[in-house]
C-alpha positions in Angstrom: -51.7 -70.8 -41.9 -54.1 -70.3 -44.9 -53.1 -67.5 -47.2 -55.4 -65.6 -49.5 -54.7 -64.7 -53.1 -53.0 -61.4 -52.4 -50.7 -62.8 -49.7 -49.7 -65.7 -52.0 -49.0 -63.3 -54.9 -46.9 -61.0 -52.6 -44.9 -64.0 -51.3 -44.1 -65.1 -54.9 -43.1 -61.5 -55.7 -40.8 -61.2 -52.7 -39.0 -64.4 -53.7 -38.6 -63.4 -57.3 -37.4 -59.9 -56.5 -34.7 -61.2 -54.1 -33.4 -63.5 -56.9 -33.4 -60.5 -59.3 -31.7 -58.2 -56.9 -28.8 -60.7 -56.5 -28.3 -60.8 -60.2 -27.7 -57.0 -60.3 -29.5 -56.3 -63.7 -32.3 -53.8 -64.3 -35.7 -55.2 -63.8 -38.9 -54.9 -65.9 -41.6 -54.6 -63.2 -45.2 -55.3 -64.2 -48.4 -54.6 -62.2 -51.9 -55.4 -63.3 -55.3 -54.4 -62.0 -58.7 -55.3 -63.3 -58.8 -52.2 -65.4 -55.1 -51.2 -66.3 -51.6 -52.6 -66.8 -48.4 -50.8 -65.7 -44.8 -51.5 -66.5 -41.5 -49.9 -65.5 -37.8 -50.5 -65.9 -36.0 -50.0 -62.6 -32.3 -49.9 -62.2 -30.7 -52.4 -59.8 -28.4 -49.9 -58.2 -30.4 -47.1 -56.5 -33.8 -48.4 -57.6 -34.4 -45.5 -59.9 -37.1 -45.8 -62.6 -35.7 -45.3 -66.1 -38.7 -45.9 -68.3 -42.4 -46.5 -67.7 -45.5 -47.3 -69.7 -49.1 -48.0 -68.8 -52.6 -48.2 -70.4 -53.4 -44.8 -68.7 -51.1 -43.0 -71.3 -52.9 -41.8 -74.4 -50.0 -42.6 -76.7 -49.9 -46.2 -75.5 -53.6 -46.7 -75.5 -54.1 -45.3 -79.0 -57.2 -46.6 -80.7 -57.5 -49.8 -78.5 -61.0 -50.9 -77.6 -60.3 -51.4 -73.9 -57.4 -51.1 -71.4 -57.7 -54.6 -69.8 -57.1 -56.8 -72.8 -54.3 -58.8 -74.3 -54.0 -56.2 -77.1 -53.5 -53.5 -74.6 -50.8 -55.5 -72.9 -49.0 -55.9 -76.2 -49.1 -52.1 -76.7 -47.6 -51.6 -73.2 -44.9 -54.2 -73.9 -43.9 -52.6 -77.2 -43.9 -49.1 -75.6 -41.8 -50.1 -72.6 -39.3 -51.9 -74.8 -38.9 -48.8 -77.0 -38.5 -46.5 -74.1 -36.0 -48.8 -72.4 -33.9 -49.1 -75.4 -34.0 -45.3 -75.9 -32.8 -45.0 -72.3 -29.8 -47.3 -73.0 -31.2 -50.5 -71.4 -31.1 -53.6 -73.6 -31.2 -56.4 -71.1 -33.6 -56.8 -68.1 -34.9 -59.3 -65.6 -38.6 -59.8 -65.8 -40.4 -59.1 -62.5 -44.0 -60.2 -62.9 -44.8 -59.1 -59.3 -46.0 -62.5 -58.3 -48.6 -62.7 -61.1 -48.8 -65.9 -63.0 -47.1 -66.0 -66.4 -50.2 -66.2 -68.7 -52.7 -63.9 -70.3 -51.9 -60.2 -70.2 -48.5 -60.7 -68.4 -47.3 -63.2 -71.1 -48.6 -60.9 -73.9 -46.6 -57.9 -72.4 -43.4 -60.0 -72.1 -43.7 -61.4 -75.6 -44.3 -57.9 -77.1 -41.3 -56.5 -75.2 -39.1 -59.3 -76.5 -40.3 -58.7 -80.1 -39.6 -55.0 -79.8 -36.0 -55.8 -78.9 -35.7 -56.0 -75.1 -33.7 -59.0 -74.0 -34.6 -61.0 -70.9 
């Protein structure tokens, strides 16, 4: 059976989420579209969202040129790390939702690590 891009991404996401769920730590879930980037920290028990950040929020966007760039991803990564630490979460598992680890996804992860989030 031939899979398309979306089906392949969702298959990768399912495998990764199953592995994260077994570990029992909160996860930093990331979703990207052509225009925006979203991140949220979700607790392992109960699946409750503790912190969220996206390029839709004015305080995150700030004076960025655009919302679909590596600079915007760094801003979202920094914001989600600060909000997660403020909520008492220091260590998370990185759930990239099946997206490959490069470009905006990598920039977000690196910025979150630099801001103090451990994963």
